[in-house]
Backbone as numpy.savetxt, mean C-alpha at the origin, in Angstrom:
# Nx Ny Nz CAx CAy CAz Cx Cy Cz
-2.34 16.42 11.20 -1.03 16.12 10.64 -0.89 16.77 9.29
0.21 17.44 9.03 0.44 18.07 7.75 0.64 17.02 6.67
0.44 17.42 5.41 0.60 16.49 4.31 2.01 15.95 4.24
2.14 14.67 3.87 3.44 14.04 3.73 3.83 14.00 2.27
5.04 14.40 1.97 5.57 14.32 0.62 6.92 13.66 0.66
7.44 13.28 -0.53 8.70 12.54 -0.57 9.84 13.39 -0.05
10.69 12.76 0.74 11.89 13.40 1.25 13.02 12.39 1.18
14.22 12.83 1.49 15.37 11.94 1.47 15.57 11.25 2.82
14.72 11.56 3.79 14.89 11.00 5.12 13.98 9.79 5.34
14.43 8.89 6.15 13.66 7.71 6.49 13.49 7.63 7.99
12.26 7.40 8.43 11.98 7.19 9.84 11.63 5.73 10.03
12.39 5.05 10.85 12.11 3.65 11.14 12.02 3.46 12.63
10.94 2.84 13.04 10.74 2.56 14.45 10.58 1.07 14.64
11.41 0.49 15.49 11.30 -0.93 15.80 11.06 -1.08 17.29
10.12 -1.94 17.63 9.84 -2.19 19.03 10.24 -3.62 19.37
10.89 -3.75 20.51 11.33 -5.05 20.97 10.12 -5.94 21.23
10.35 -7.25 21.30 9.23 -8.16 21.58 8.44 -7.74 22.80
7.12 -7.86 22.68 6.23 -7.50 23.77 5.92 -8.76 24.57
6.19 -8.75 25.84 5.89 -9.90 26.70 4.59 -9.61 27.43
3.61 -10.44 27.16 2.33 -10.25 27.83 1.57 -11.55 27.84
0.71 -11.73 28.83 -0.07 -12.94 28.91 -1.18 -12.97 27.88
-1.57 -11.83 27.37 -2.61 -11.77 26.37 -2.00 -11.69 25.00
-2.78 -12.51 24.91 -2.64 -12.52 23.51 -1.29 -13.15 23.29
6.52 -13.36 8.17 7.29 -13.70 6.50 7.71 -13.48 4.32
20.21 -13.27 -28.30 20.99 -13.75 -29.54 22.23 -12.99 -29.79
22.85 -13.27 -29.20 24.04 -12.48 -29.49 23.77 -11.67 -30.72
24.71 -10.76 -30.99 24.51 -9.85 -32.12 24.53 -10.65 -33.41
23.56 -10.46 -34.35 23.49 -11.16 -35.64 24.35 -10.43 -36.65
24.92 -11.26 -37.60 25.74 -10.68 -38.66 24.84 -10.17 -39.76
25.31 -9.16 -40.48 24.60 -8.66 -41.65 23.59 -7.59 -41.33
23.08 -6.96 -42.36 22.17 -5.83 -42.21 20.81 -6.25 -41.68
20.39 -7.49 -42.04 19.07 -7.92 -41.62 18.98 -7.98 -40.10
20.00 -8.57 -39.48 20.02 -8.65 -38.02 20.01 -7.28 -37.39
20.77 -6.33 -37.98 20.81 -4.98 -37.46 19.45 -4.33 -37.57
18.75 -4.58 -38.70 17.44 -3.99 -38.90 16.44 -4.50 -37.87
16.47 -5.83 -37.60 15.55 -6.40 -36.62 15.82 -5.81 -35.24
17.12 -5.67 -34.90 17.46 -5.11 -33.60 16.96 -3.68 -33.49
17.09 -2.91 -34.57 16.64 -1.52 -34.56 15.14 -1.45 -34.36
14.40 -2.36 -35.03 12.94 -2.37 -34.89 12.55 -2.70 -33.46
13.22 -3.73 -32.90 12.92 -4.13 -31.53 13.17 -3.00 -30.56
14.29 -2.27 -30.77 14.61 -1.14 -29.91 13.56 -0.06 -30.00
13.09 0.18 -31.26 12.05 1.18 -31.45 10.76 0.81 -30.75
10.38 -0.47 -30.83 9.17 -0.93 -30.17 9.28 -0.77 -28.67
10.46 -1.15 -28.15 10.65 -1.04 -26.72 10.57 0.39 -26.23
11.10 1.33 -27.01 11.00 2.75 -26.64 9.55 3.20 -26.67
8.80 2.74 -27.69 7.41 3.14 -27.80 6.60 2.63 -26.63
6.84 1.39 -26.22 6.12 0.83 -25.09 6.44 1.57 -23.80
7.71 1.94 -23.66 8.12 2.65 -22.45 7.43 4.01 -22.35
7.19 4.63 -23.53 6.58 5.96 -23.55 5.06 5.90 -23.44
4.47 4.71 -23.66 3.01 4.58 -23.65 2.49 4.78 -22.23
1.51 5.64 -22.04 1.04 5.90 -20.68 0.33 4.69 -20.08
0.44 4.53 -18.77 -0.24 3.44 -18.08 -1.74 3.66 -18.16
-2.48 2.56 -18.32 -3.93 2.65 -18.39 -4.47 3.12 -17.04
-5.51 3.95 -17.11 -6.14 4.43 -15.88 -7.03 3.32 -15.34
-6.54 2.57 -14.35 -7.31 1.44 -13.85 -6.90 1.09 -12.43
-7.89 0.72 -11.65 -7.63 0.14 -10.33 -7.63 -1.37 -10.52
-6.56 -2.02 -10.12 -6.46 -3.46 -10.33 -5.96 -4.14 -9.07
-6.47 -5.35 -8.83 -6.05 -6.11 -7.66 -5.60 -7.50 -8.09
-4.86 -8.16 -7.19 -4.50 -9.56 -7.39 -4.43 -10.23 -6.04
-4.61 -11.56 -6.05 -4.53 -12.30 -4.79 -5.71 -12.04 -3.89
-5.44 -12.03 -2.60 -6.49 -11.94 -1.60 -6.79 -10.48 -1.26
-7.87 -9.98 -1.82 -8.33 -8.61 -1.56 -9.82 -8.65 -1.27
-10.23 -8.00 -0.21 -11.64 -7.98 0.18 -12.05 -6.56 0.56
-13.18 -6.07 0.04 -14.10 -6.75 -0.87 -13.49 -6.95 -2.25
-14.12 -7.85 -3.03 -13.65 -8.09 -4.39 -13.83 -6.81 -5.20
-12.76 -6.40 -5.87 -12.80 -5.16 -6.66 -12.58 -5.49 -8.13
-13.57 -5.18 -8.97 -13.44 -5.38 -10.41 -12.61 -4.24 -10.99
-11.69 -4.58 -11.89 -10.82 -3.57 -12.49 -11.66 -2.51 -13.20
-11.39 -1.25 -12.88 -12.13 -0.14 -13.48 -11.35 1.14 -13.24
-11.62 2.18 -14.04 -10.92 3.45 -13.83 -11.24 4.10 -12.50
-12.49 3.94 -12.06 -12.91 4.56 -10.80 -13.70 3.54 -9.99
-13.26 3.30 -8.77 -13.91 2.33 -7.90 -14.34 3.04 -6.62
-15.61 2.81 -6.23 -16.14 3.46 -5.04 -16.68 2.41 -4.08
-15.99 2.21 -2.99 -16.47 1.33 -1.92 -16.49 2.15 -0.62
-17.01 3.35 -0.74 -17.06 4.27 0.39 -17.74 3.61 1.58
-17.17 3.83 2.76 -17.72 3.25 3.96 -17.19 1.86 4.27
-16.40 1.28 3.37 -15.86 -0.06 3.59 -14.35 -0.03 3.81
-13.87 -1.01 4.58 -12.43 -1.22 4.73 -11.99 -2.13 3.60
-10.84 -1.87 3.03 -10.27 -2.72 1.98 -9.09 -3.47 2.58
-9.22 -4.81 2.66 -8.17 -5.67 3.21 -7.34 -6.26 2.07
-6.03 -6.16 2.17 -5.12 -6.69 1.16 -4.16 -7.64 1.86
-4.30 -8.94 1.62 -3.46 -9.93 2.29 -3.97 -10.25 3.66
-4.66 -11.38 3.80 -5.31 -11.73 5.05 -4.66 -12.98 5.64
-5.32 -13.58 6.61 -4.88 -14.85 7.19 -6.10 -15.74 7.33
-6.04 -16.92 6.72 -7.17 -17.84 6.75 -6.72 -19.21 7.23
-7.33 -19.71 8.26 -6.99 -21.02 8.77 -5.55 -21.14 9.19
-5.00 -20.08 9.73 -3.61 -20.10 10.17 -2.60 -19.97 9.05
-3.07 -19.70 7.84 -2.17 -19.55 6.69 -2.28 -18.12 6.16
-1.14 -17.45 6.01 -1.15 -16.09 5.49 -1.36 -16.07 3.99
-2.09 -15.09 3.52 -2.31 -14.92 2.09 -1.64 -13.63 1.61
-1.53 -13.49 0.29 -0.85 -12.35 -0.33 -1.82 -11.63 -1.24
-1.80 -10.31 -1.20 -2.67 -9.54 -2.07 -2.03 -8.23 -2.49
-2.44 -7.73 -3.64 -1.95 -6.44 -4.12 -3.11 -5.57 -4.59
-2.90 -4.29 -4.45 -3.85 -3.28 -4.92 -3.05 -2.19 -5.60
-3.39 -1.90 -6.87 -2.68 -0.87 -7.63 -3.65 0.15 -8.19
-3.36 1.41 -7.94 -4.14 2.53 -8.48 -3.18 3.34 -9.33
-3.38 3.33 -10.67 -2.41 4.02 -11.52 -3.05 4.68 -12.73
-2.24 5.42 -13.45 -2.66 6.04 -14.70 -3.77 7.06 -14.57
-4.00 7.59 -13.38 -5.06 8.58 -13.20 -6.36 7.97 -12.71
-6.33 6.74 -12.24 -7.53 6.10 -11.71 -7.77 6.51 -10.26
-8.92 6.10 -9.71 -9.23 6.49 -8.34 -9.95 5.37 -7.59
-9.71 5.34 -6.30 -10.38 4.39 -5.40 -10.86 5.18 -4.19
-12.12 4.98 -3.82 -12.68 5.62 -2.64 -13.07 4.54 -1.63
-12.58 4.66 -0.41 -12.85 3.67 0.63 -12.71 4.34 1.98
-13.22 3.68 3.02 -13.08 4.23 4.37 -11.68 4.05 4.90
-11.11 2.85 4.66 -9.79 2.53 5.20 -9.07 1.55 4.26
-7.76 1.69 4.18 -6.91 0.77 3.42 -6.06 0.00 4.42
-6.15 -1.34 4.37 -5.49 -2.18 5.37 -4.71 -3.31 4.71
-3.43 -3.10 4.40 -2.61 -4.19 3.86 -1.88 -4.95 4.98
-2.00 -6.29 4.95 -1.33 -7.12 5.93 -2.13 -7.24 7.22
-2.98 -8.30 7.31 -3.86 -8.41 8.48 -4.03 -9.87 8.88
-4.51 -10.09 10.07 -4.81 -11.42 10.54 -3.65 -12.16 11.15
-2.49 -11.53 11.24 -1.33 -12.14 11.86 -0.26 -12.58 10.89
-0.66 -13.10 9.70 0.31 -13.62 8.74 0.12 -13.08 7.33
-0.83 -12.20 7.13 -1.10 -11.67 5.78 -0.04 -10.70 5.30
0.14 -10.68 3.97 1.07 -9.74 3.33 0.32 -8.98 2.24
0.33 -7.65 2.33 -0.37 -6.83 1.36 0.49 -5.71 0.83
0.38 -5.45 -0.47 1.14 -4.39 -1.13 0.17 -3.45 -1.85
0.29 -2.17 -1.57 -0.55 -1.15 -2.20 0.35 -0.17 -2.94
0.01 0.11 -4.20 0.78 1.05 -5.03 -0.16 2.10 -5.60
0.19 3.36 -5.39 -0.56 4.48 -5.98 0.45 5.28 -6.78
0.32 5.25 -8.11 1.36 5.88 -8.93 0.79 6.54 -10.18
1.38 7.65 -10.57 0.97 8.38 -11.76 0.12 9.59 -11.43
0.32 10.65 -12.21 -0.43 11.88 -12.00 -1.93 11.62 -12.06
-2.66 12.13 -11.08 -4.10 11.97 -11.04 -4.57 10.69 -10.37
-3.65 9.78 -10.08 -4.02 8.55 -9.38 -4.24 8.88 -7.91
-5.37 8.40 -7.36 -5.68 8.84 -6.01 -6.50 7.80 -5.25
-6.17 7.65 -3.98 -7.04 6.93 -3.05 -7.69 7.98 -2.17
-9.01 8.04 -2.24 -9.78 8.95 -1.40 -10.25 8.18 -0.17
-9.85 8.62 1.00 -10.26 7.99 2.24 -11.42 8.78 2.84
-12.58 8.13 2.93 -13.74 8.82 3.47 -13.75 8.77 5.00
-13.08 7.74 5.56 -13.00 7.64 7.01 -14.37 7.49 7.66
-14.46 7.99 8.87 -15.68 7.87 9.63 -15.77 6.52 10.33
-16.46 6.47 11.44 -16.62 5.23 12.17 -15.35 4.84 12.90
-15.34 3.60 13.39 -14.22 3.13 14.19 -12.98 2.82 13.34
-13.19 2.46 12.08 -12.08 2.08 11.21 -11.95 3.09 10.08
-10.80 3.74 10.00 -10.65 4.81 9.03 -9.17 5.03 8.72
-8.89 5.75 7.65 -7.52 6.13 7.32 -6.68 4.99 6.79
-5.44 4.90 7.26 -4.49 3.88 6.83 -4.11 3.00 8.00
-4.05 1.69 7.76 -3.57 0.75 8.76 -2.61 -0.19 8.03
-1.40 0.26 7.83 -0.40 -0.43 7.00 0.39 -1.39 7.87
0.28 -2.69 7.58 0.83 -3.68 8.50 -0.01 -3.68 9.76
-1.30 -3.87 9.58 -2.23 -3.86 10.72 -1.83 -4.96 11.70
-1.78 -6.18 11.22 -1.22 -7.30 11.98 -0.71 -8.28 10.95
0.47 -8.03 10.43 1.08 -8.76 9.34 2.13 -7.87 8.69
2.34 -8.06 7.38 3.31 -7.26 6.64 2.58 -6.44 5.59
2.68 -5.13 5.69 1.97 -4.25 4.76 2.89 -3.17 4.23
2.78 -2.91 2.94 3.58 -1.86 2.28 2.69 -1.00 1.41
2.85 0.31 1.52 2.18 1.23 0.61 3.22 2.15 0.00
3.22 2.24 -1.35 4.12 3.13 -2.08 3.28 4.15 -2.83
3.57 5.44 -2.63 2.86 6.52 -3.30 3.90 7.30 -4.10
3.80 7.25 -5.44 4.88 7.79 -6.26 4.37 8.49 -7.51
5.28 9.26 -8.12 5.09 9.87 -9.44 3.77 10.62 -9.58
3.43 11.40 -8.59 2.21 12.20 -8.66 0.99 11.53 -8.04
1.13 10.31 -7.56 0.02 9.64 -6.89 -0.32 10.31 -5.58
-1.56 10.14 -5.13 -1.99 10.79 -3.90 -2.84 9.85 -3.04
-2.71 10.01 -1.74 -3.64 9.40 -0.79 -4.18 10.56 0.03
-5.50 10.74 0.01 -6.10 11.92 0.63 -7.30 11.51 1.48
-7.30 11.96 2.72 -8.50 11.79 3.55 -9.30 13.08 3.50
-10.60 12.93 3.63 -11.46 14.10 3.52 -11.17 15.13 4.60
-10.76 14.68 5.81 -10.36 15.61 6.86 -9.71 14.83 7.99
-8.87 15.47 8.80 -8.27 14.79 9.95 -9.31 14.25 10.93
-10.49 14.88 10.97 -11.55 14.38 11.85 -12.14 13.07 11.33
-12.16 12.92 10.00 -12.67 11.69 9.40 -11.66 10.55 9.52
-10.37 10.89 9.54 -9.29 9.90 9.65 -8.40 10.26 10.84
-8.92 10.17 12.06 -8.16 10.66 13.21 -6.94 9.83 13.56
-7.00 8.51 13.30 -5.89 7.64 13.71 -5.47 6.72 12.57
-4.19 6.76 12.21 -3.63 5.87 11.20 -2.34 5.26 11.74
-1.99 4.07 11.23 -0.84 3.34 11.76 0.03 2.76 10.65
1.34 2.70 10.95 2.31 1.96 10.15 2.97 0.98 11.10
2.63 -0.31 10.98 3.10 -1.29 11.96 2.26 -1.17 13.20
1.08 -1.75 13.17 0.10 -1.53 14.23 0.24 -2.55 15.36
-0.18 -3.78 15.13 -0.15 -4.79 16.19 1.26 -5.33 16.42
1.48 -5.90 17.59 2.76 -6.54 17.89 3.03 -7.65 16.88
4.24 -7.67 16.33 4.61 -8.65 15.32 4.40 -8.17 13.90
3.96 -6.94 13.72 3.69 -6.39 12.39 4.91 -5.71 11.79
4.89 -5.59 10.47 5.94 -4.88 9.72 5.24 -3.98 8.72
5.27 -2.68 8.93 4.58 -1.75 8.05 5.51 -0.74 7.44
5.30 -0.41 6.16 6.13 0.56 5.45 5.26 1.49 4.60
5.47 2.79 4.75 4.87 3.79 3.87 6.00 4.52 3.18
6.12 4.34 1.86 7.18 4.98 1.07 6.56 6.00 0.12
7.01 7.25 0.23 6.49 8.33 -0.60 7.61 8.83 -1.50
7.44 8.68 -2.80 8.48 9.04 -3.77 7.84 9.84 -4.91
7.79 11.14 -4.74 7.17 11.98 -5.76 5.65 11.99 -5.67
5.10 11.49 -4.58 3.66 11.51 -4.35 3.35 12.24 -3.06
2.13 12.09 -2.56 1.77 12.78 -1.32 0.68 12.04 -0.58
0.70 12.21 0.75 -0.33 11.67 1.63 -0.80 12.83 2.50
-2.10 13.09 2.53 -2.58 14.26 3.26 -3.95 14.00 3.88
-4.31 14.87 4.82 -5.63 14.83 5.44 -5.76 13.88 6.61
-4.66 13.22 7.02 -4.73 12.30 8.14 -4.62 13.07 9.45
-5.14 12.47 10.50 -4.97 13.04 11.83 -3.63 12.59 12.40
-3.66 11.74 13.41 -2.43 11.22 14.02 -1.95 9.99 13.26
-0.67 9.98 12.90 -0.05 8.83 12.24 0.98 8.25 13.19
0.74 7.02 13.64 1.64 6.35 14.58 2.49 5.33 13.85
3.80 5.38 14.08 4.74 4.48 13.42 5.29 3.48 14.44
5.08 2.17 14.18 5.60 1.13 15.06 4.92 1.06 16.40
3.61 1.02 16.42 2.86 1.01 17.69 3.13 -0.26 18.49
3.00 -1.43 17.87 3.22 -2.69 18.59 2.14 -3.01 19.59
0.88 -2.76 19.22 -0.24 -2.98 20.13 -0.45 -4.47 20.41
-0.89 -4.77 21.61 -1.17 -6.15 21.99 -2.46 -6.19 22.79
-3.47 -6.81 22.20 -4.77 -6.95 22.85 -5.27 -8.37 22.60
-6.33 -8.74 23.26 -6.90 -10.06 23.04 -7.31 -10.21 21.57
-6.73 -11.19 20.89 -7.06 -11.43 19.49 -6.42 -10.47 18.51
-5.48 -9.69 18.98 -4.82 -8.72 18.08 -3.39 -8.52 18.54
-2.45 -9.03 17.75 -1.05 -8.92 18.10 -0.47 -10.27 18.47
0.86 -10.41 18.27 1.57 -11.65 18.55 2.45 -11.46 19.77
2.12 -12.11 20.88 2.94 -11.94 22.09 4.39 -12.31 21.85
5.30 -11.48 22.34 6.72 -11.75 22.23 7.34 -11.42 20.89
6.57 -10.83 19.97 7.08 -10.52 18.63 7.45 -9.05 18.50
8.48 -8.77 17.69 8.92 -7.39 17.44 8.03 -6.73 16.40
7.99 -5.42 16.44 7.19 -4.63 15.51 8.07 -3.59 14.83
7.91 -3.43 13.53 8.69 -2.43 12.79 7.76 -1.55 11.94
7.95 -0.25 12.04 7.23 0.70 11.19 8.21 1.62 10.51
8.07 1.81 9.21 8.99 2.64 8.42 8.23 3.67 7.59
8.62 4.92 7.72 8.07 6.01 6.92 9.22 6.63 6.16
9.16 6.58 4.83 10.27 7.12 4.04 9.78 7.92 2.85
């Protein structure tokens, strides 16, 4: 598959429910007030111009546990963002920004049937390196749940080769909702990318549920 970059087009695939036996202060008067407002405006401009720190950061339910750092290497491991535990969906986020990097075999936001995961890769030099290999590799966005990945402002998601990441999905299992949004970033090195698969197997997928995959 050729590298994906931001475009003005959106591809959305929705699959109908799968039926099978198997298997969410006003302005102040006087010069003093004006001076304070001017200072506040200046501070706000300075903060807006300050570059984002180069750091990989997570929140909520993310496995394995990732300590915030400029460069994180969990090569050979799948990273789950937003899982399902005891029939209850959890929420998780993963952010790679400011020129930081994360290396992993696979990125999987939204899993277990009810999990919700959000992944953001933003800023020049920010990158997720996918090592792939083995049965689980590449991207599985909305594996079985709700998953979103946004790659923007120079951010990159790169697999070492299409052979290492032969199969990736946006909206994988039946009942999933997956979105990959590319806005000034790029995704490259993947093999086959399937949008809105709606797979249903024993222990994977929700019978009778619709599946949506969006690539924009």
